[in-house]
DSSP file (Angstrom, degrees, kcal/mol; ACC not computed):
  #  RESIDUE AA STRUCTURE BP1 BP2  ACC     N-H-->O    O-->H-N    N-H-->O    O-->H-N    TCO  KAPPA ALPHA  PHI   PSI    X-CA   Y-CA   Z-CA
    1    1 A M     >        0   0    0      0, 0.0     4,-2.3     0, 0.0     5,-0.2   0.000 360.0 360.0 360.0 -48.3   45.1   42.2  -43.3
    2    2 A F  H  >  +     0   0    0      1,-0.2     4,-2.1     2,-0.2     5,-0.1   0.861 360.0  52.8 -56.4 -41.4   46.8   41.4  -39.9
    3    3 A A  H  > S+     0   0    0      2,-0.2     4,-1.9     1,-0.2    -1,-0.2   0.896 109.1  50.3 -65.7 -40.1   46.4   45.1  -38.9
    4    4 A K  H  > S+     0   0    0      1,-0.2     4,-1.9     2,-0.2    -2,-0.2   0.911 110.4  49.8 -64.9 -44.3   42.6   44.8  -39.6
    5    5 A L  H  X S+     0   0    0     -4,-2.3     4,-1.9     2,-0.2    -1,-0.2   0.884 106.5  54.7 -59.3 -39.5   42.4   41.7  -37.6
    6    6 A K  H  X S+     0   0    0     -4,-2.1     4,-1.8     1,-0.2    -2,-0.2   0.924 108.1  49.7 -59.5 -46.6   44.2   43.3  -34.7
    7    7 A K  H  X S+     0   0    0     -4,-1.9     4,-1.2     1,-0.2    -1,-0.2   0.890 107.6  54.5 -61.7 -39.8   41.6   46.2  -34.7
    8    8 A I  H  < S+     0   0    0     -4,-1.9    -1,-0.2     1,-0.2    -2,-0.2   0.890 113.3  41.0 -63.2 -39.7   38.7   43.7  -34.7
    9    9 A W  H  X S+     0   0    0     -4,-1.9     4,-1.6     1,-0.2    -1,-0.2   0.731 104.8  67.1 -82.7 -23.0   40.0   41.9  -31.6
   10   10 A L  H  X S+     0   0    0     -4,-1.8     4,-2.2    -5,-0.2    -1,-0.2   0.872  96.8  53.0 -68.3 -36.2   41.0   45.1  -29.7
   11   11 A I  H  X S+     0   0    0     -4,-1.2     4,-2.2     2,-0.2    -1,-0.2   0.936 111.4  43.3 -66.3 -47.8   37.5   46.4  -29.2
   12   12 A P  H  > S+     0   0    0      0, 0.0     4,-2.1     0, 0.0    -1,-0.2   0.878 114.5  51.6 -68.2 -33.0   36.0   43.2  -27.6
   13   13 A L  H  X S+     0   0    0     -4,-1.6     4,-2.3     2,-0.2    -2,-0.2   0.900 110.4  48.6 -64.9 -42.6   39.1   42.8  -25.4
   14   14 A A  H  X S+     0   0    0     -4,-2.2     4,-2.1     1,-0.2    -1,-0.2   0.924 110.8  50.4 -64.3 -42.7   38.8   46.4  -24.3
   15   15 A L  H  X S+     0   0    0     -4,-2.2     4,-2.3     2,-0.2    -2,-0.2   0.906 110.9  49.1 -61.1 -42.4   35.1   45.9  -23.5
   16   16 A V  H  X S+     0   0    0     -4,-2.1     4,-2.9     1,-0.2     5,-0.2   0.935 112.0  48.9 -63.2 -46.2   35.8   42.7  -21.5
   17   17 A A  H  X S+     0   0    0     -4,-2.3     4,-2.0     1,-0.2    -1,-0.2   0.865 110.7  50.1 -66.3 -34.3   38.6   44.4  -19.5
   18   18 A A  H  X S+     0   0    0     -4,-2.1     4,-2.4     2,-0.2    -1,-0.2   0.926 113.1  46.6 -68.0 -43.9   36.2   47.4  -18.8
   19   19 A V  H  X S+     0   0    0     -4,-2.3     4,-2.5     2,-0.2     6,-0.2   0.947 113.0  48.4 -65.0 -49.4   33.4   45.0  -17.5
   20   20 A L  H  X>S+     0   0    0     -4,-2.9     5,-1.7     1,-0.2     4,-0.8   0.921 113.2  47.8 -58.2 -42.6   35.8   43.0  -15.4
   21   21 A T  H ><5S+     0   0    0     -4,-2.0     3,-0.6    -5,-0.2    -1,-0.2   0.900 112.7  49.4 -65.5 -41.3   37.3   46.2  -13.8
   22   22 A A  H 3<5S+     0   0    0     -4,-2.4    -1,-0.2     1,-0.2    -2,-0.2   0.859 112.4  47.5 -65.9 -35.7   33.8   47.5  -13.2
   23   23 A C  H 3<5S-     0   0    0     -4,-2.5    -1,-0.2    -5,-0.2    -2,-0.2   0.571 112.7-117.8 -82.6 -11.1   32.6   44.3  -11.6
   24   24 A G  T X<5S+     0   0    0     -4,-0.8     3,-1.5    -3,-0.6    -3,-0.2   0.534  74.6 131.0  87.6   3.6   35.7   44.1   -9.4
   25   25 A E  T 3 < +     0   0    0     -5,-1.7    -4,-0.2     1,-0.3    -5,-0.1   0.767  68.6  56.5 -63.0 -26.9   36.9   40.9  -10.9
   26   26 A G  T 3  S+     0   0    0     -6,-0.8     2,-0.4    -9,-0.1    -1,-0.3   0.511  98.9  70.5 -85.4  -5.4   40.4   42.3  -11.4
   27   27 A S    <   -     0   0    0     -3,-1.5     0, 0.0     2,-0.1     0, 0.0  -0.900  61.0-156.0-118.8 147.1   40.9   43.2   -7.8
   28   28 A S        +     0   0    0     -2,-0.4     2,-0.3     2,-0.1    -1,-0.1   0.513  69.8  91.6 -91.9  -8.8   41.4   41.0   -4.8
   29   29 A S        -     0   0    0     -5,-0.1    -2,-0.1     1,-0.0     3,-0.1  -0.707  69.7-136.9 -92.5 142.5   40.2   43.6   -2.2
   30   30 A S        -     0   0    0     -2,-0.3    -2,-0.1     1,-0.1    -6,-0.0  -0.603  35.6 -89.2 -94.6 157.3   36.6   43.7   -1.1
   31   31 A P        -     0   0    0      0, 0.0     2,-0.4     0, 0.0    -1,-0.1  -0.352  44.3-113.4 -68.6 148.9   34.8   47.0   -0.8
   32   32 A S        -     0   0    0     -3,-0.1     2,-0.5     2,-0.0    -3,-0.0  -0.670  30.3-165.1 -84.0 131.5   35.0   48.6    2.6
   33   33 A V        -     0   0    0     -2,-0.4     2,-0.7     2,-0.0     0, 0.0  -0.967   4.7-159.1-120.1 128.1   31.7   48.8    4.6
   34   34 A S        +     0   0    0     -2,-0.5     2,-0.3     2,-0.0    -2,-0.0  -0.903  16.5 178.1-109.0 110.7   31.4   51.0    7.6
   35   35 A L        -     0   0    0     -2,-0.7    -2,-0.0     3,-0.0     0, 0.0  -0.835  13.3-159.4-110.2 146.6   28.6   50.1   10.0
   36   36 A T    >>  -     0   0    0     -2,-0.3     3,-1.9     1,-0.0     4,-0.5  -0.782  39.2-102.2-110.7 163.1   27.6   51.6   13.3
   37   37 A P  G >4 S+     0   0    0      0, 0.0     3,-0.7     0, 0.0     5,-0.1   0.778 122.3  60.9 -57.4 -25.3   25.5   50.0   16.0
   38   38 A D  G 34 S+     0   0    0      1,-0.2    -3,-0.0     3,-0.1     0, 0.0   0.717  97.3  60.0 -72.3 -19.1   22.5   51.9   14.8
   39   39 A D  G <4 S+     0   0    0     -3,-1.9     2,-0.4     2,-0.0    -1,-0.2   0.625  93.4  80.3 -78.1 -16.5   22.8   50.3   11.3
   40   40 A L  S << S-     0   0    0     -3,-0.7     2,-0.9    -4,-0.5    -5,-0.0  -0.729  72.0-140.1-100.8 137.4   22.4   46.8   12.7
   41   41 A N        +     0   0    0     -2,-0.4     3,-0.2     1,-0.1     4,-0.1  -0.869  33.8 159.8 -92.7 106.3   19.0   45.1   13.7
   42   42 A T     >  +     0   0    0     -2,-0.9     4,-2.6    -5,-0.1     5,-0.2   0.094  29.9 119.1-111.9  19.3   19.8   43.2   16.8
   43   43 A A  H  > S+     0   0    0      1,-0.2     4,-1.5     2,-0.2    -1,-0.1   0.878  75.8  50.1 -58.0 -41.7   16.3   42.8   18.2
   44   44 A Q  H  4 S+     0   0    0      1,-0.2     4,-0.5     2,-0.2    -1,-0.2   0.932 115.9  41.5 -66.2 -42.7   16.4   38.9   18.1
   45   45 A T  H >4 S+     0   0    0      1,-0.2     3,-0.9     2,-0.2    -2,-0.2   0.858 111.1  56.3 -70.9 -34.1   19.7   38.7   20.0
   46   46 A D  H 3< S+     0   0    0     -4,-2.6    -1,-0.2     1,-0.2    -2,-0.2   0.827 103.6  55.8 -62.3 -31.8   18.8   41.5   22.4
   47   47 A A  T 3< S+     0   0    0     -4,-1.5    -1,-0.2    -5,-0.2     2,-0.2   0.597  82.6 107.3 -79.7 -11.9   15.7   39.5   23.3
   48   48 A L    <   -     0   0    0     -3,-0.9     2,-0.4    -4,-0.5    -3,-0.0  -0.495  51.2-167.8 -70.6 135.3   17.7   36.4   24.3
   49   49 A K        -     0   0    0     -2,-0.2     2,-0.5     2,-0.0    -2,-0.1  -0.992  20.3-130.3-127.9 132.1   17.9   35.8   28.0
   50   50 A L        -     0   0    0     -2,-0.4    -2,-0.0     1,-0.1     0, 0.0  -0.694  21.9-176.9 -80.3 123.2   20.3   33.3   29.8
   51   51 A D        +     0   0    0     -2,-0.5     2,-0.4     2,-0.1    -1,-0.1   0.191  56.4  82.2-107.5  15.2   18.2   31.2   32.2
   52   52 A A  S    S-     0   0    0      0, 0.0     2,-0.2     0, 0.0    -2,-0.0  -0.960  80.2-118.4-123.1 140.1   21.1   29.2   33.7
   53   53 A A        +     0   0    0     -2,-0.4    -2,-0.1     1,-0.1    11,-0.0  -0.522  30.6 172.9 -74.4 139.1   23.4   30.2   36.5
   54   54 A Y    >   +     0   0    0     -2,-0.2     3,-2.0     3,-0.0    12,-0.5   0.501  37.6 117.8-120.8 -13.9   27.1   30.4   35.3
   55   55 A A  T 3  S+     0   0    0      1,-0.3     3,-0.1    10,-0.1    -2,-0.0  -0.391  89.4   5.7 -64.1 130.6   28.8   31.9   38.4
   56   56 A G  T 3  S+     0   0    0      1,-0.3     2,-0.3    -2,-0.1    -1,-0.3   0.549 101.9 124.4  75.2   9.7   31.3   29.5   39.8
   57   57 A K    <   -     0   0    0     -3,-2.0     9,-0.6     5,-0.0     2,-0.5  -0.718  59.1-128.1-103.4 155.4   30.9   26.9   36.9
   58   58 A D     >  -     0   0    0     -2,-0.3     4,-2.7     1,-0.1     6,-0.8  -0.868  11.7-142.6-100.4 129.2   33.8   25.6   34.8
   59   59 A F  H  > S+     0   0    0     -2,-0.5     4,-1.1     7,-0.2    -1,-0.1   0.918  98.4  39.5 -55.3 -48.5   33.2   25.9   31.0
   60   60 A V  H  4 S+     0   0    0      2,-0.2    -1,-0.2     1,-0.2     5,-0.0   0.931 123.6  37.7 -72.5 -43.8   34.9   22.7   30.1
   61   61 A A  H  4 S+     0   0    0      1,-0.2    -2,-0.2     3,-0.1    -1,-0.2   0.871 129.8  27.7 -74.8 -37.6   33.6   20.6   33.0
   62   62 A D  H  < S-     0   0    0     -4,-2.7    -3,-0.2     2,-0.2    -2,-0.2   0.486  98.5-122.6-103.7  -4.0   30.1   22.0   33.3
   63   63 A G  S  < S+     0   0    0     -4,-1.1     2,-0.3    -5,-0.4    -4,-0.2   0.527  90.0  62.8  76.0   0.6   29.4   23.1   29.8
   64   64 A I        +     0   0    0     -6,-0.8     2,-0.3   -10,-0.1    -2,-0.2  -0.977  58.8 130.6-154.3 146.1   28.7   26.7   30.9
   65   65 A G        -     0   0    0     -2,-0.3     2,-0.5    -6,-0.1    -7,-0.1  -0.951  56.3 -77.8 175.7 164.9   30.9   29.2   32.6
   66   66 A E        -     0   0    0     -9,-0.6     2,-0.3   -12,-0.5    -7,-0.2  -0.700  48.0-179.6 -86.3 132.0   32.2   32.8   32.5
   67   67 A V        -     0   0    0     -2,-0.5     2,-0.4    -8,-0.1    13,-0.0  -0.842  17.5-137.3-124.6 161.5   34.8   33.5   30.0
   68   68 A Y        -     0   0    0     12,-0.7     2,-0.4    -2,-0.3    -2,-0.0  -0.981  24.5-111.5-128.3 135.5   36.8   36.6   29.0
   69   69 A L        +     0   0    0     -2,-0.4    11,-0.2     1,-0.2     3,-0.1  -0.444  32.9 176.9 -64.1 119.6   37.6   37.9   25.6
   70   70 A K        -     0   0    0      9,-3.1     2,-0.3    -2,-0.4    10,-0.2   0.898  61.4 -27.9 -89.6 -48.8   41.4   37.6   25.0
   71   71 A S  E     -A   79   0A   0      8,-1.6     8,-3.0     0, 0.0     2,-0.5  -0.985  48.4-125.8-161.6 161.0   41.6   38.8   21.4
   72   72 A C  E     -A   78   0A   0     -2,-0.3     6,-0.2     6,-0.2     3,-0.1  -0.972  14.6-175.2-113.0 127.2   39.8   39.1   18.1
   73   73 A T  E     -     0   0A   0      4,-2.2     2,-0.2    -2,-0.5     5,-0.1   0.895  67.5 -35.8 -88.5 -45.2   41.5   37.7   15.0
   74   74 A D  E >  S-A   77   0A   0      3,-1.2     3,-0.7     0, 0.0    -1,-0.2  -0.768  87.3 -54.3-156.8-160.6   38.9   38.9   12.5
   75   75 A G  T 3  S+     0   0    0      1,-0.2     3,-0.0    -2,-0.2    -3,-0.0   0.707 133.1  21.6 -67.4 -21.3   35.2   39.5   12.1
   76   76 A D  T 3  S+     0   0    0      1,-0.1     2,-0.5     0, 0.0    -1,-0.2   0.229 108.6  81.5-130.7  13.7   34.1   35.9   13.0
   77   77 A T  E <   +A   74   0A   0     -3,-0.7    -4,-2.2     2,-0.0    -3,-1.2  -0.984  48.4 163.5-129.4 126.5   37.1   34.6   15.0
   78   78 A A  E     -A   72   0A   0     -2,-0.5     2,-0.5    -6,-0.2    -6,-0.2  -0.988  26.6-140.6-139.4 151.2   37.8   35.3   18.8
   79   79 A N  E      A   71   0A   0     -8,-3.0    -9,-3.1    -2,-0.3    -8,-1.6  -0.946 360.0 360.0-114.9 129.4   39.9   33.8   21.4
   80   80 A F              0   0    0     -2,-0.5   -12,-0.7   -11,-0.2    -1,-0.1   0.386 360.0 360.0-112.0 360.0   38.7   33.4   25.0
């Protein structure tokens, strides 16, 4: 009887494991996406124009100024 019960539970557990593996639930890494500039639609940001002078201004004191990229930490974090 115990052997029969083991077999009954083995099939659903195997199906759950297969579904979780297929869905990526069992892994902590995300899929890698490789994009080139041609893949991105940047029409809205390309159309933006700066209408204020920033030359000679201090970013902290004036709220506008020229800054330089120091490093990138990841896809949405940068140090200036």
